[in-house]
N, C-alpha and C positions, 0 to 999 in steps of 0.2 A: 505585536498585537495580531491575533489571528483575524482572517477575513470577516468572520460574522461579527466580532467585536468592533472592528473597523467600520463596518456597515452601519452598527448601531450607533456609533459615536457620530459618523457623519450625518446620519438622520437626525440625532438630537441636535448637533451643531446647527444644521439647516434650519430646524424649527426655531431655535433660539435667535438666529441671526435675522430670519424674517420678521420677528415680532418688533424689530427695532424701526421698521419703516415708517416715515412720516410722510405726509402729503405735502407739497409745496404749494403755497397759496400766493395770491397777489399782495397780501400785507407783509409787514416786517416779521411776522410771527409764524411759527408752522404749527398745524394741528395735528396731533398724533391720534390715529384711530385705534391704537392699541389701548384695549380695556376700555374704551370710551363708554359712557352710559348713554341711555336715551337722551337724558338731560343735557349731556355734553354735547352730542350730535345736534340736537335741536338748537343749542346756542351757536354752535359753529354754522348752522345753516343761516340763522338770522344775522349774524355778524359777517356773512358771505366769506367765511373761512373755508367752507365746505359746500360742495353740492351733493345730491343724491346720485348724480351719475358718478362722481368722483369716489364715493363711498362704495357703490357697487362694483366699480373697476377694481377697487383696493381689495375687495373680498374675493372677486373672481381671481385676481392675481394670487392672493393667498391660498385659494383652494387649488389653483394650478400646481403650485409649488408644494404645498404641504398634503393634499389629499390622497397622491399616490402612496404615502406612507399611513396616514391615519385612517383614510377610508371612511370618513364622517359624512360625506356627501355623495348621495348616489347620482343625482342629476342635477344640472344646472337649468334654469329656467331660460330658454333662449330669448325671451321678451323681457328679461329683467332690466336691461339697459333702456328699452323703450318705456318701461314703468317708471324708471328713475326719471328719464327726460320729462315725463308727464307730470311727475310730483315737482321738480324744479319750476316748470311752467306754471302749475298752480300756486307755486310759493311766491312767484313774482307778481301773479295777479290778486292773490286773496291776502287778506289781513292775517297775521299769525294767530290771532285769537280764535279765527274760525277753522283752523286745522287742528286735528287730534295730535296727542303726544306722539303717536305712531306714524304720522304722516310722513312719507320719504324714507322710512327706516326699513331696511332689508330683514327679511325673517325666513328661515327654513322650516318646513313642516316634514313631520315624519311621513314615510312612503306609504303608510296605511291611511293617510288623511286625504281624501279626494280634492283634486283641483281640476275645474272645466277649462283647461288650456292645452298647451303643447307638452306638458308633463306628463309622465305616467303615474299610475297609482296601482302599486303591484304587491305591497307588503313584503318586498325583497324577493318575490318568486317570479321565475320565468313564466310560469304558468298564467300569470296575469298580465304579461308584457303584451300591450296592444290593446287591451281593454278600454272601453270608452265609459266614463261615468256619466250619470244623467245631468248631474249639477255639482257645483262646488260643495264641499262640505260646510255645514253650518257655521263653523268656526272659521273657515277660510272666507266665507262671505263677509263676516264682521270685520276680518282683517283687511279686506279690500275696501270696504265702506270707511274704514279708518285712514285709508291712504298708505297702508304699508305695502311694502314691495315684496311679492313672492320670489325669493331669490332661487328657491329649488327645493328638492326633497332630499331628507336626511336619510341615512342608512338606519337599519335597525336589525334586531334578531329576527329572522324570517318568521312570518305570520304571527309576529308579536311573540316569539319563542314559544309558539304552540305547535309547531310542525313536529318537532322533536325536542325532548330535553337532553337528548345527547349531544346535540351541537353547541359549540362554544358560544358564551354570551356575546352579542355583537356580531354574529355571522349571519349572513345571507347568501344564497346562490348568486343574486344579481350584484351584491355589493362587496362580497368578500368579507374579511375579518377586520371589524373596526379596532383601533388601538387607542389607549388612554393616552394623551399627549404629554403627559408628565412622566409615565414609565414605559411607554410603548407596550404595556401589557394589558390586563383585564380592564375592559371599560364598563362592564355591567350591561344588563339589557332590561327591556328590548328597545328602550328609546335611547340606545347607545350613540347614534350618530348625532342626534340632537344635542346630547350633552358634550361629546366630543368637539362638536363644531364651535359652541360658544366658548368653550374652555381654551380652543387653539386660535380664537379670534379668526375664524373663517366666516364668521356672521355675527350680526349685533344680538338676534333674539331667535328663539326656535320654539316649536310646538312639539310635545311628546304625547303618548297616551300611556294609561296604566290600567291594568286589570289586577296585578298584584306584585307591586314593587318596581313596575318598568318605568317610572319617572323618579321615583325617589332613590333606588338604587344606582343609576348611572350618574344622578346628580351628586351623591355622596362620593363615588368612586373618581369623579372627574372635578370635584371641587368646585361645583357651581350650584346654583339654586334652583331647585325645583319645587312647583306647587302641585299636589294632587288633590284637585278639587272634589267636592262632594258630588256623588253620581247626580247628574241632572243638572248641575249648575252651568256646565258647558255642554253644548250639543254633541251628541255622538252620530248624528246623521252623516252620512257619507263617510264613515270611517269603517275600515274593514274590522269586523267584530271578532271577540272571543266569547264575551257574555254580557247580555244586557243588564244584569245585576250589578256588574262589577266596573264595567269599561268607563273610562273618564278621559278627558283631553285638558291638558294643562301646560303652562308655561315652563321652559328650562332656560335660564338666562344666567348672567354673570352677577347680577345684584338682586336684592330684594325688591328694590323699587322698580327695576326693570320688570321683573316678574309680575309685579302688582298692576302695572300698566297694561301688560298683556292680558291678565286676567280679566280686568274690569273692562277691556275691549270684547272679549270671547263670552263673558258670562251673560246670556240672555236667553229669552224664549225663541224656540224655533219650531215652527209648526210641523217639521218633519221628525220632530223628537218630543212626544208628549211629556218624557220625563222632565223637560225644561219647565213646564208650565209651573208644577208645583214648586220646584227649586227657586223659580224666579222670585218668589214671595220673599226669599231670604238674601236677595242682592241689595246691598245698602245704597239708599238714594246717594248720589254722587259719587258712586264708585269706591274702590278700594284704597286708591293712592291717598285720600284724605286722612287715612291712618297711618301714614308712614312718619313716624317720630324717631328723633335720634335718641330719646331717652324712653322709647316704648317698652323696653323690657322691665323698666322699674315697676315692683309690685307684682308682677306675673308669676305664678307658679307653674314650673315646669317639672315634669316627671322624669326621672332619669330610671330607665329600665335595664339594670346592669346585665341582665341574661344576653343582651346582645353585644356587651363589650367586655367579654372576658378573654382578654389579650393577654394576661400574666403580668405581673407586677414589675418585671424587669424589661418590658419591652419598650421599643420607642412608641408604639400605638397607644400603649398605657399613659406614657408621659404625655402624649399629645392630647389624649382624650382629658386628663387632669387640667392641663392648660385651658381647654375650651371650657370646662365647667368653671374654672376660676374667672374666665373671662365673663361668663354670663352672670356670676355673682357680682363682680365689679360693676357691671351694667346695671345691677338693681334687681335682678331677678330671684326669686325664691325657689331653691332647688328642692324637691321632694325626692331624695335618694333612694335608691334600692327599692323602687316601686316594684310590687309584685301584680303580674296579670294571672287570673284564674285560667287554668287549662291552657297555658302557653305552649306546653309541648304538643298538645292536639292541634293548636292553631297552626303551628310551624310545621308539623310532621304528619298530621293526620292525613288520610286519603279522602275525606268527604268533599273537600273543595274541588279536588281534580276529578273526582267522579262527576260531580254536578258540572263542572266546567266542559267535560268532554260532550255531554249532551247539549249543552247550550252552544258550544261552538259549532256542531254540525248544523243545528236549525238556523242559527244566526248567519253562518257563512252561505248557506244556500239561499236565505233570503236575500242577502247582499247581492250575490251574483245574479240573481233573478231580476234584480232591479237595474242591472247594468244594461246600457243601450246596445254594447256588443262586448263579446267575451269570447277568448278561445276555450274558456270551460264555463260550464253551466251549473255545476255541483261540486260538492267536496268530493264525491266519487270521481269526478273528471280530473280533479286537481291529482288526486292520488294516482289515477291512471297516467296522467301526464309526467309524474315524476318517475314513474316505473319505465315509461316509454323513453324518456331522455336522461339516463343517469349521467350522462357526460356534461350536463347543464348544471349538476347539483354540486 
């Protein structure tokens, strides 16, 4: 075995072995954090099999072991253990019914989502390192109110993959190149680290952002669940922008139920983002979790656009796709196969969107930088000049 193959094998073996770790408890049983859902964790909290501190310590250990290979986490919150201790204290003092589903649960947020704490918010760029945000992003405010623990910042494609289309998906100057935990290859972007981290059990939950595929593609590639909310359903205030017409913040998790819990936590009016006022009319009373049903697919019509699944009939991907379609049918879904979308080639390959985004990006980034309390750069022109001046940081 050559050195490259040996290294890859060792990395893969290390990842697999670390997943088998369990937390010893005072009871006769052991609770395994591996693949644990929010409901699993809350039950473990209530039955005193697990504390938030133990959970955070577990994830910090996993990040220490796996992140040098996967590069899904950019920074760890130095106050994460203190936040965990606070959650454990609140759990001892309050009734379970008074606490939210996300109380005491760690979450990673993409590094373009502002946190007013000791973490940086840089969109993966050294140009923004040391900048000071005026406040938490709107979605982070909601997470803190729910008692979630901000574990750290997830890596991403730098500037949400809008710095250059020539860079690999999942790469940033600060974070390096993220890797799919299943293949050690393409993780897709730009919310790559958010998907990598929940797939590899580096965290329970994560937030990503999307302008065009940046939640859905990494969720697909890393075999996790991503929800791209309608623009305005979740606040974009405090998010390093690309386009005010298209940017949205959404959950990336391991299960549909966990993603629903996160979505109903962050979907709300934010006075710093006017788009949320109109969209808030469509948030269901009682949240989204009420619609989680085991037989929820029964009778639902799902369109299948074959344009995206032209793998070739003799490929593994083709057989896998058939399997998934059969599973949907068995669960009661009605599939509308070979669905056609008018002008799909223009939608996928046309230049209209990119022309619009370039104008919107410049205006939006300049407005974001102007709102910062302090920053090494004050405009997009400053960012470009920084990159030219510091080529070794790129």
